[in-house]
Every structure is written in structure tokens, then in C-alpha cells.
N, C-alpha and C positions, 0 to 999 in steps of 0.2 A: 180449513187453513186459513189463518189470518192474511186478509191480502191488503199490501200498503204501497200507496205511491209516496216514496221519498219526498219531504216538501221540498228539498234543495235539489238543482241538476245544474248542469254546464252548458254554456254556449261555446262552441268550438272557435278556437283563435285562428286567424290566418298566421301566416308566416313572417310577412315583412310588417314592419311598423310604418303607419302611414307619417309621412313626414310633412311638417307645417311647409308649405310654399307659397308664395306673394309674388304676384304677376304684377310688373311695371303697369299694365293697363288696368289693373284691379282698380274699381271706384270705391273708396272709403266711406262708410256711412256711419252716423252716430244716432241713437234715438233710444226708443223706451218699447217697451213690450209689455203689454197688460194682459192677464191670463187668470184663469179660472181652476181651481182644483178641487175635485169632487170624491167624498170620500165612498167608495164602493162598498167596503167592509168597516166594522169597527177599527178606530186607529188609534194609537198611542204613543205621544214623544214626550217623555217624563221632565217635568218641572224640576229641578237637581236642586233647587234650592233649600229644601229640606226632604229627609228621605224617610222620616215616619209621620206623614200627616195623617195616617187613619190607626187611631190609638186601639189596640186590643190586649185584653190581657191574658187570652189563650194564646196569643201568638209568641213566638221563639224570640227571645231577646234580641237577637241579631236581625230579625225579621224587617224589611225593609218594604215601605208604600210609598207611593207617589201619586200626586194630581198632575193632569196634563199640563203640557207647557203654557205659560201665561207670563204675562208683566207683574204678577204676584209674587211678592216673597215670602213666602211661609215660613221661613226662619224667623223673620220679623215679627210676623203674625202669631207665630207661636201655635197656632191651631189652624185647623182650615173649617173649623164651625164659623169663624168670623166670614169666611167667602167660601164657602162649599160649592159653587159653581163659577169659575171666572170665566170670561169670555175666553175661547180657547185660540191659540197663534200658531201658525208652522213657523218654525225659526226659519229663515233665510238662508242660513248656513246648511240645515239639514236638507232643504230642498234643493239647493245649490250641490251638495256632495251626490243626492242622487240623480238629478239629470247630468252630472259629470260622467260619473260611474256609465250611465247608457248611453253617453256620447261617446265616450271611450269605446264600448261594444259596437257601436256603428261605423266608426272611424277607424277601426283597427289600431287603436292609439296604445301606448304604454300603460301597464297596471300600475297606477300611480299609488294606489292604496296598498299595493304588496309588501308585506313585510319581508324585504329583499333577505335578512341575515338569519330569517327564521332556521332553528337547526332543527333536520329533521331525522327521526328515530322512529323505531318499532320494536317492541318486544316478541322475541322469538322463542322459540323452544329449542333451539340450537344447544347443544353442549359445549361450551368453549374448551378451548386446550389449554393446561398450565405453560405458563412460560417467563422468561425475565427479560426485562429490559436491561441494556447494558448501555453506559453513558462514556461515548468514547470521544476524546477531545483530540481533535485535526492538526495538522500541522501550521494551519492559517489563523487558528485560536477559535475557529468554530467548533461546534458539537454534532456528533452525530448520534444516533440511537438505533442501536440493533437490537434484533431480538432473537432470543435464545430460546430453544424448545426445552422442557423442564419436565422433571416427574413430580407428581403429585403425592406427598407422602401426609398421611393423617396423623393429627395429634389428638388422641382423645385421652381426656382427663375426668376426673371425676366431678368437675362442675366448673361454673365460673370462678375467675382468679385462685383455681387449684391447680396447681402444675403435677399433682400425682396422677401418673398414667394409667388408663385404664384399658390394656391391649386385648381383652376378650369383649367383644360387642356385638351383641346379636341386632336382630331389629324390632325387639320389643318395645312398647312404648313408655317404659320407665327412661329410656334415654330422652326422649323428646324434652326435657326442660333442663338437661345437663347444661346447654349453653357454654360448651367448653371453650367456644370461640372469643369468648369475652376475657382476654386476657391483660389485665392493665400495666403489667410490667414487661409485657413483649409488644411492643409498638409496632405497627404495621410497618413492612419491610425490614424488619430486623432481623441481621445475620445471627443466625445460631448455629450451635453445635448437636448434634444429638446421635443415637443408635439407632441403626434402621434393620426393622424386621420384614423380611419379605414372608408375604402370607399366599396360600392356596384354598379354591373353593374344592367343593367336595368331588368336582370333576378332574381334580389336577390342575385346572387354570389359575394363572398367576392373576391376583387381585392387587387394588392398592395396598402397597405398605404401610407401616404405621412406624411412629418414633416412639421412642421413650429416653430418658434422661436429659430431656432439651434444656440446654443452658445458653445464654449469651456468648456470642464466638469470644473466645481468648479467657473466657471465665474457668476459674481452676475451681475441680470438684472438691469438697471438704475432705473426702474419703481418697486419700492420694493415693493409696495401695489399689483401691477398686478404679481409680481415674488411670492408672498407669495399664491396668488388666483390660480395660476395653478402648485403651487408647488408639488401637489398630483399628477398631471398627466404628469410630467416629465419623461422621459424616457432616457435610457442610450444606445450609440451607437459609431461605428469606422466607420469614413468616409473612402468610398473608392471611388476615380474619375476617373480613368481612362483615356484612351485618345479616340479621334474621330478618327484617321486612314487616311488614304488617304483621301485627301479633294474631295469635290463634283466634281468639272472637272472631277479629275482623273478616278472617279469611272462612271462618264455619258459617257466619252469617250469610255469606254470599254463595254458600255450597261450595267453596274452594279448599281441597285438602289442606291439613295444616302445613306448616313449613317445616320443612324438611332439615333446615340450617340446624347443626349441633355442633360439628367439628371445626378444629382448628386446623390450618394447613401449614405444610412447611414445602415450596419450590425448590428442589434439588436440580441443578445446571445438569443438563445431559450433554456429556462432553463427545459423543459421535459426533463423527465429520456429517456434514451436511445437514445441521440442524440450526444453521444460524442466516437470519436474511438482515441483510444490513440496510443501513438507512431508512427504516421504517418512518413513516408519517405517525405522528404521535399527537397532531392537533386533534385528530378525531376522538382520541380517550381525553384531554382537554374537554372538548365540547360536550361529552357524555356525563362528565363527572358537575360541568354546569348544568347541565339538563336534571341529574338527581339531585345537586343542591336546590333546586327550584321546587321539588317534588311535594306537594301540599296534603297529602293524604295522611291519615292519621298513621303514626311510627311506620312512617315510610323512608326505606335506606337513602340516606342523604352522601355516606360516605365520607363524612367530614374529617377523620382520621387519617383514613388512606389518603385524600386530597390533601392534607397538611404533608405527610410524610413523602408523597410524591413529588410536590412543589420544592420540597428540600433535596431530594435526590435529582431534580434537574438543576437545580442552582449550583451544584457540585459539592454541597454539604452532608451529602448521605453518603450509603454505599455505593460501591462500583454498579452493584446491579439491584433491581428493582421488581417486584413478583407482579405479574398480570396474565391475566387471562387472555388468549387468541383466538380468533376464528377467521381461517384463509379460505377464499373462495377463486374458483381458477377458470377462465374462458375456456369452454367446450369439454371439462369437468363433465362427467356425468355423476349426477349427483345422489343416485340410488345404487351406484356400484363402488364399492371400496375395493380397489385393486392397485397392483403395482404402477398400471400406466397413470392414474391420478395422482399416485405419489409423486412419480417422476414430475407430472406436469407443475405439481406444488413446489418442489425444489427447481425447477427450469428458470434461472433468471431472467430469462426471455422472455417467460409466458405472463400474458396481462392477467393479472391478479389484482385481489383487493384485500388488505389484513385489516379486520376489525379487532381493536382493544377494548378492554373492560375490566372493571374491578372484581367481577362476578362472574361464576359459570354460566348461568343462567341470567340473561340480561337483556339490554336492549342495544340493538345496533344503531350506530350513529352514521348516517350516510354523508357522502363525500359532498353531495351538489345540495346547494340550498334552492331555495324559491328564486332566487334572482337567477341562477343557472338554469334551473327548469323553464323560465319563463323567455330565456334567451335575449331576441332585441326586442321582447316587448317589456322586459325588465324596466322601472321607473327611468324617466330621462335624467339625464345629467348634462350640463352646458357643453361638456365636451361631444358627447354623442349626439347634441342638436335636439330641438325639441319637437315632438310629434305633434298633432293636430289638436288634440283635448289640450295639452298643455300650451298651447299657442293661445289659444282662446281663452281656458279657465284660469290659466296662470300657474305656477309650481314653486316649490322650493325643493331642491334637491339635495340627495344625499352627499355632494361636494361643497354644499354651503351657497349655491347660488339660487338667488333668486329672480322669477319670471313674472312681471306683472301681469294681472287679469284684464280683460277687456269687458268683462262683465260684472254687474253689481246687482246683488238680489237683496231686495226688500223682504221682511217678514209677509207672511199671507195672514190676512184678518179674516176671521170667520164672518159670515154672513149675519145681520142684526136680527133677533129674537126677543121677542117679549118676554119670556122666561127663560133666563139663561140654563135651566135645567134640561131644557129641551134638545141642548147641544151632547148631552152625555146619555149614557146606558144606564137603565134604571138603578145600576147599583154598583158599587165597585166589585172587582172580581181578582181574585188572588190564582196566579197563574201556574201552572207546570213547571217543573223547574227546567231551565235550559242551561245549557253548557258552552264552552268556545267550541270551533270548529276541531274534529279529530283527524288531523292530516295524516295519520297511521292507520286512517282506513283507506288502503291504497286502490282496493278493487273500486272505490268511488271516486277518489281524488285523480288518480292516472288513466290515461289510455290504457287499454290491454294492447301490448305488442303485436304488432302484425305477423299472422303465419297461418298457414295449413296443414294439417294433419299433424304429424309427428313435430312439426316445429310451433304448432299453435302453443301459445304461452297458457301455463296452467297456474302460475302465481308469478306474482310480478312487484317491484319494489322500485324505490327511487334511482337505484343504482345496477338492480340487475334483474333478470326474470329465468325462469325455469320452464322449458317447453315440456310438450307430453313424452318426450322420448326421454327426460330424466338430464336434458343437457342445459348446460348454465351459460348463460350469455350476458357479459359483463356490458351494459348497455344504460345511457342515462335515461331516465325515465322522461315522458312527456305528458305535463299536464294534459285534465281534461279538458279544460277551457276557463273561461269566468264563470264564478258561482251565481246562481239569482235562485229567486223563490219563485216555485208555480203559484197562481192566483188560487184562492179558494173559495167556493161558495158559502161565507159564513156571514150569520144573521145576527142581529142585535139581541136575539136570544141566546148569545153565547155567555155560560156560566159556568165555569168547571168550578168542582166541588174539591178543592185541593188545602191541606194543612199549610199552616203558615211557619215555614220553614224557616232556616238561616240561607237555604240557596233558593228561595222563590221569592216574587215580590207580588205586591198587593198592586192593581193600578185601577184607573177610574177613565175607560176608553171614551173617545168622541163617537156618538154612534154614526151609523152609514146614512149617505145622502144629505150629508152636510157639507157647505159649498164655501171654498175662500177663494180670498182674491188677492194677487200680487203681483210685483213689477220687476221687470228685468231690465236694467240700463245696460246698453252696449255702446262701446266707444270704438271707432274707427277700425270696423269690421268690413269685409268684403260683402257684395249683395249674394254672393255665394256661399258664405257661411252663415248670413242672415238667413237664408232660406233653409239653412241644414239647422239651424237653432229652432223655428218656426216648427220642421218637420218634426223635431225630436220632441217638442212640447206638446205637439198633437197627437205623439205615438204613430205618427204614420198614417193618420186617418183625416179625411176632409172633416171640417167644422162640421158638428150636428147638434143635437139635444144631448147633454150629458148622460141622461139616463139611458141613451141607445150607443154610448160609447161600447166598441168591443175590444179596446185594446187600454193597457195602463200600466202604472208601475207599481212598485211596492215602497214602502216607507215608513219609517220608525221602528218600534219595538215589537218584539213577539212575531215576526214574519214567517218562522217557520210553524206557527199553531194559527196561519191564517190571517191574522190583524195585518192590516196597512195596505191595502189595495185600493189605489186612488186612479181616477181619469183626469186628464188635465188637456187644456185649450185654451188656446190663443183667441183673445177677445179683440185686441186692438192692437196695430203696430204703427208707431210715428216716427219718422224719420225726421231730423234738426236741419234745418237750412237757414242761410243767412241771406237776408235782402237789404240794399241801401234805398232807404226812404229820407230824402229832404237832407242827403248827406250823412246820415246817421245809420250805423247796421244794428238790422233789428234781426231777433231770430224769430222762426217759425217752426210749427210743426206740421208735416204735412202727412195725410196717411198712406203706408207702403201699399201699393196694389201690384207688385211684381211678383209675388209669389208664386211658384209653379210647382206642385207636389211631384209632378212625374222627373221634374229636371232635378229636385233634391233627392231623389231617389236614385236617379243615375248618376249623383256625386257620390251618395254612399256605396254603390255598386263597386264604381271605381277607386274607392279606399278599401273597401272590405271584401267583395264579391258577391254574385246575388245568393249563395247559398248562407252567407251570413246573414244577408237582409231578410232571407225567408226564415232563417231559423230566430232571428229578434222577432219576428212577426208572431210566432208560435210563443215565443218567451212572454209576448206581452199581451196574449190574447187572455182575454178573463176565460176562456175555456180550453186552454192550452193542453192541458194533461187529460183532459176527456174521461174524467173519474166515471167508473162504473157502480152498478149500485149498490155491491157488495164489497165496494173498496173503502179505504179510508187514507185520507193525506195522515202519513205517520211516520216517525223514524221508524227503520225495521224493527219487526218484531216478530218472535215464534209464535206468539198468541197474544189476546189483547191484554193479558194482565204478565205478561213476563217483561222484565226488566231489558233496558235496551242493549246491553252488552252481549247478552245471551244469543243474538242474530249473529252478530259477528264472532262469538265464540264457536257457533256450530257451522258458520261458512268456511272456517278455517280448518279443512279436514286434512288428516293424513292419507297418504296413498303407500298402499303396501308394496315393497322393493320388486317381489316377484310376479305382482298380478296389479297391474297399475289401473286397471279398471276398477280395482276393489277400493273403498274408501274405509277409512277406520275412523277414530275418535279424534280428539286432539293430536295434531302431530308432534313427534319426539323430537323432530329435527328439521332444519331447514330445506334437507334435500327430500324432504316427503310432503312437502306443505304444498297444496292446492285451495283454490278460490272455487267455490260451488257455484256462487253466483256474483255479479258484478254489475255495477251502473255504466250505462253506455250516455255519450254526452246526447241530450235533447230526446231520449227515450224515459217516457215516464216510470217504465215498470223494470224492473231489474229482470237480465238475462242470465241465462245457464252458461257455463264456462264450458 
């Protein structure tokens, strides 16, 4: 088996944000810190003045390539050949952000870089049910939306934009290309009339009905006699077409079965009592449609027509009803047993429940909780909430438009002088493997496993709910696993991946390991306690020593998951400004600061975040923190060395047979059958069995 250590992990958060506090007795000081940074592994920070510095006729036309950051403007140079090895510089903004994020960890401050309004969603295999949204005008002029259960009626035609029905339809492949859901004369949400045909399978079980003689509501049939003959059998409903999604070749290339989307659907209102849920929250449908609209996969479903007609419906310019798919989860319902008790719970108005809405039967769940909700009081500071310790020191621009000035100013870090500037860099540029953005839908990694023992232990969990080993559903806000960090890796200057130059990866020329940089931090009016914490931060919690002997450090720059960007840092000198009067003239002098006490600083961080947090920080910053074995690799999860990344997560989401919950099957067919096989626990390098 392929044994991997996930490149990233999470350092657990405390529960209470460390608020900034000033004592009247605090002596405020100003001055300068001179410090050094030493590259433990190759490092890369891009010079974004030009994104095609290395020309290669074999590369994809959209392939990007960068040189390391420097003061050279390669857009003006037009070619890297004129200055192939500029003197590298670490921008002050880059090192500032790195120190800030680690100071936030040490002080249990807010998560300032959190995308608070990020919409969280996950694709599940749950089959959503047919429904109709009803727009209801209230007496006070406001509007509410009720959800009405519906019957799904199939409309099968001879093909796209062909309204001739085909009532006899087997499962043979000739129907794959019918695409009868494409009906331009019947926009999404259209109110239609049709003749209903009830069907039964070979076992006498009722199956989905089909429609014929479909026409827009109120439209007269050309054959008046025929129209009068069938008028008594005509039904009403609302068209929902949907979209096919990725085309068949796209799916086949990745081993995914061909799309089975072929039919058009008509949702018919279910008139039976108890099938209406009043005042449902439709904002989650709005957000889900926004997620689909931003989908950048080839031939992906974006539901543009559906969204346009849905907005028309909400404005009051559409029909009274609009078709939608829905799924209801209920607190305490056993998700693996479909019985009358569960149905009663769904219809109980006082029962705690969530209603998911979507434009398709197989879809994404959009969750009620944003990252800001999940972060709790560690969400980014606002002026109204008061500033945390990190925002007080580093400054902040809040979501409500307020600004807090910083007490620190970072200079760029300059590289040590070398006779030959080529000595700064790896022997040749390298082309990195493809990297992607964080996958927040991998909830077995990004969320804590809900606590519980035995039958109450969580087998599957999301941002809104979890299912225990007994099959019972619990509506509960998920808890973030912590603040993300990357393990240090033992990567040498011989790193040279052999990758094709495509449009989703980049070519870079990193600085080699064992290169020293020096920079300055100017501080203004901070307490000596804060200054000591800042020194502790720069030293990564260690006493000063030779850079080669440093055991702790940080990650900075690009390609951290691949092992680049490990650095050691250390304070060289601290000077405090003071003023004296000589001959009646005020003069400034700089005095060495000698009051730093590492133990006192440690105790200050323990008060802010607790001893467990400080110990975890030590493991996180250790160059040997993950403790890799001989047969282990730092790698995103893989089934084997040559597999694609998504395959591990596909195989990790297994189904559980309802009558034998110990037995695992393949990809689950419903939310109620879902189980994670393995999950990632904070600060544990290796995945654990659920």
C-alpha cells in the first residue's frame, strides 16, 4: 500500500480569542530588530512582473513561468536572458504575513485571513425529491416561500427540441443521445398541461409516470375534437429541464459512468394534506446557484436558464409555483431506516430540521454555516468586537470598513553577497506538479470528528450535521479542525520534478538551500512584554544558535505542499530608541535591548493560548515534526503511487448496507449510507481509521 503523510495539517484552536489589553503601567518602547532568515530547503517567491520569463515552444500556450522575486522588471526587460540571475529579495510583505499568521497561532488571536463569507458545499449521492416553491404575498407586503411536495412526471420525446413523445423507453443505449431535456420552446419553470400515463413494472410496482400531449398552459389544441375528448384527463405541472453536465468523453476519460441525464421532467403539485412546509429558507438555493455559476470545469452545469427564471419567479413576474428539488434532514431520524416514525418527524413542525434546495436530483449540499460561523469568536476582528492581540500589533482592515494602524514596519530581506549570482539558485529551473486550491469539501480533513463512543460515534460528518454508528442523524454545527499549516520536509537542492508544461502548472527557478537573508523590523510604541513575544516569534521559540543547528522554523513562499519554503529565522540585534538632553538639545540614541527572557515570553503565550497550544506549535515548527518513516512519502492522499488524487477520497466515502452496518460497499447511493473510512486528526501526521 502507498503510505503517505498529508502535506498539511491543523493546529487546534483555543475557544476564547486573546483580546488586546494595555496596562497603564506599561512602558512603551520603540526601536528596531535586525534579524536573519536562512533557507532550510529551496525557496520560491515569484516576481510577478512577467509570467513567461522562460520560453519553451513545447509548453502549452497558457503555461506560466516566473523568476524569483527581485527588483528587476522583466516585463520591461522582455527576456530573462539579459538578467538571468538577479539578486534575490524576500519582500517585507511576504515575511510580514508569515510572521503574523504564526503570531495569531501563538496568541490565539483571530483568523484574519479567513474568507468569512465562503460558501461551503459538498456533492453527495443523495437523490433529492421533486417539489414546488410557492411565492406567497403576506399582508404586511413581505413575501414568504412555501415548499410543496410534488410528483415527478417524465416527459420523454424523440430528441432535443422535438416534442413528439416516446412512451415506450427501455434502458438501451440508443436513448443516451436523445437529450430530450433540451426544449427551447418550454423555458424552465413553464406552466404546462399534459396527459398523465400511470406505469407499473413487471412486479406490479408503481413507477414514475410519463406525460404526453404537453402544451403551454391555456394553449388550445389544433384538433378541437381531440382536445375535448382528453380534456378531462389533462393535468397541470411545471417544467424542470436541468442540464447534462460534463460531456460523455470527459466522464469516460476519468472512469466515470456516462451521464444518464436524458429526460425532461414535469413537477405536478401533490394535493394531499401534510405536504407543505411553510416559510422555507431559499437563500441556500441562491447560494448554490452562485456556486454552480462559478464552475470552471469543461461543459459543467451552470444552470443559467434555471437561475434566470428563478429570479423572475422571486420578483413576482413569473408563475405562482417554481420547480425545485429538495431534501430534508431531521434531528434524531434514523437515516438507514425508512419508516412511519421518520415520516412523522419530517412533518412535525417543531422538529429540528434542515431543508436543502437544488436545481437537480443529484447535486451539491449548500451548508447553512459559513467559515465565519464555524470560527466563532476567532472570526476576523471588527471594530465593534474589539481587536485581538495580533490585530493590535500588526494592524487590521476590518470587514466593516474600519482600519487599525500597525505598530510594525517590515523591510525587504536582502540576500547575502555572492561573487557569482548564479550561486543563489538551483542548477536549473523546475516545472512543478499541478497544485490546486484548498478542497473544503474534504470534511474528513477540515473538520473535527464529532465526539462520541460506541453507537454514538460519528461515522460521517459535515458542516451542518453528522450521522452516528447507529444510523441516527444529529443536526450540529461542525467544528473546524484548526488553523492550517504545512509540515516541514527534507527537500534537497537535487529536487527536479519531470512534469509536462501544461496550463495548470508553472515553471519556476527557486533559490537553493543554505542562503542567508537579512532584514529589519521597526516597532513603535509597544510594551516590553509584546517586544519579548515578538523576539520569541522570530526565533521560533529557540535560544540563538548557529543557523545550521536550528531545529524549528517556518514555511513561506510557493509550493509549500511539495516541500519548498522551509526557513529558519533568528534575531541578530535589538535596539531601543531613547532621547537625552545634551546642551539643551534633544538627541536620539539607540541602546541595545537586553531584557529579553525566553521563559517569560513562553509564559505569556501560555496565558494567551494554553500550554497545549504552545506544545503543538513546537511540533508544527519542528523540522522533524512529522517524523517520516523510510517507506512513507509526503504526498496528498493516493491509493497508489500512480493514482489520481480524487480516487483516494472517492474510495474513502463508502456506503454502509442498511441491514448490516459493519459491511461496507462501494460509493454510497444516499446520504443515509455514507461513512468515512479514514480521517485526519489535528497534529497527527497519519490518517486514522474511523
